[in-house]
N, C-alpha and C positions, 0 to 999 in steps of 0.2 A: 504493500500500500504506500509506503514512503516513497518508493521509486515512482509509482504512478502519479502521486501528487506533485513531485518535482518535475516530472516530464510534462504534466498538464500545463505548467507555467509557460512552456514554449510552444504549445500547439493549440490551435483553435478547434481542432477536432481530435477525438480520442476514442479508442475502443477499449473497453474494460470488461474482462471476463469475471463475472460475479459468481462463478461456480464455487469458489473457495473464499472469496472476499466479499465484504459488504462495504458500502460507501455512504457518505452523507451526500445526497443528491445536490443540494444547494452549494455545498463547498466545492464539489467537482465541476460545477458549471461556472464558477467564478472566472472572470476575465481580468486582465491587467489593463491599466489605463492606456498603455501604448497601443493595444489592439483597438480600443475604443477610438482613439485619435486617428489611427490609421484608416478607420472605416470611412472617414471623410477627407482622407489625404491631407490632414491638417499640417500646415507649414508654419513653424514658429517664426514670429516676427517681433520686433522690438515694440513693446507696448507704449513707451514714451514717444518714440519717433512717429509711430503709425497713428496714434490717437492724439498727437500734439499735446501731451500732458506735461505739466510743469514738474520739474524735479522735486518740488516741494511735496508732491504726493507720494514720494517713495515710502514714507512711513504709514501711508493709508491705503496700501494696495491689497489689504484683505477685502475680499469681494463683499462681505457684509457691510463694510464701511463704504467702499467705493460705489456700491450700487445706488446709494442715496445721496452721494456727495454732490453738492451743487457745482463745484469746480469741474468735476468729471462730466456731469451732464452738459454743462456749457461747452466743454471741449468737444464732446461728440457733436453737439448741435452746430458748432462753428465749422465743422468739416462735413456736414450733411449726413450725420449718422444718428442712430438712436439705439437704445438697449432693450433687451427683453427683460421680463422679471427674472430675478435670481432664483436658481433652482439648487436644492441640496439633496443629494441622493439618499440621505438618511430619512427623508420624508416619505419615501415610497420604496417598494421592492425593486432592486436592480441586481445585476450580476457582477458588479464591480467588486474587486477584492478589498477595497478600502473606500471610505467616504470621500466624496468629491463635491465641490460646488462649481457651478458654471452659469454663464449667461451668454446669450448670443447678441451680436451687434449687427444691426441692419442698416441698409440705406434708409434715409429719413422717410422716403416716399413709399417704401416697401411695406407690405403687410406680413404678418408672421407665418403665413402659408408659403411665402417665398423663401428662397435660400438665403441665409445670413451671409454677411461679408466676413465676420470674424467670430471667434469663440474665445471668451475669457474663461480660464480654467484654473482651478485650485484644488489640490489634493491633500489629504491628511497624512502627516508623517508620524507613523507609529513609534519610531525610534526617539524622535524629539518631543513627541506628544504635543504637536502644534501643527497648524496649517502651513504648508509650503507657500512660497511666494507665488502670487498670481502670474500666470503666463498667458500670452495672447497668441492665437493661431489664426492664420488665414484659412478659411473654409473653402476647399477646392472640389468637394463632391457633395452629393445629395445628402442633406441633413437627416433625411428619413433613415439612412443607414446608421447614423449615430444612435438614434432612438431605438432602432431595431436591435442593434448590438447591445445596447444598455439594458433593455427590458424583455427581449424576446429570445427564446431558445427552442431548438428542435432536437429531439432525441429519437433514436431507433432502438427498440427493445427486440432482441432476437431470442425467442423462446422455442427451443427445439427447431422445427422446420418453418416456424411462423415468425413474421416480423410485425411489429406494431409501432407506428410512427406517431409521436405526440409532440405538440407544440404548446408553448405558453407565452403570454405577454405580461405576466405578473409574477411567475414563479410559484403561485399558489394553485391555480387551476390549469390542468393539462388536458388538451382536447385531442382526441384520436383523429388522425388525418385519413388513414385508410379505413374508413368507417365500415366497410364491408366485412372487416375482421372483428368487429365488436363481439364480445362474449361476456360471460358472467364475471370474469376476472378483469379483462381489458375492456372496460366500459367506455362509453363515449367521452365522459368527463371523469378525470381522476383528480382528487384533491392531493396536495403535496404529501400529506400523511399517508394516503392510500398508495401513492406511487412509491414512497419510501418503504412501505410494508412489502410491496411486491419485490423491490430490489433486495430487501433483507432476507426474504424467505424463498426466493426462486433461484434456480440454477440457470441464469441467463447471461447473455452478452449485451452490454449497453454501448451503443455508438452515440457519442455526443457530436452532433453535426454543427 
């Protein structure tokens, strides 16, 4: 199991034989922030140069502070940009391996259904027990991929000669995709606890897609 967990850190897909081992389903589905940022081809840029921020704001770069700071909002407005509401991953179920805060920055005339220009991103540092410095990224791909990677997962359960594909958008409710294979065990909807029970008790192979 230790080897599997270490290997999972470097792969987005993984096959796990559960004949002799059990796993925590949510722990095994965790992703690293680099994978999340890669999903939108995020390109790091200098937050001060890009957003025309004063160096006086260096001590106020925590997103909770920055989000409502008049100087920050004025700087965005002066270059034709606006921000989205701040989001914290601790407020809802995600697959990130550590808490993160983020907000998107849009063209002033864009609506939030359109792709943002930038992503302001901050992650929790477990070692230092504090938030890392806010970083700014140019968004170069569809932001839907960001949210899909953050909150959605698909797994394939191989049980004997049969396979069952389940997807989730919240980690708690798993919906069977190949619905023609529904039975008393592999029902249309499985709660996280029901799925975990199957993984603990069955001799199966789990493919994390």
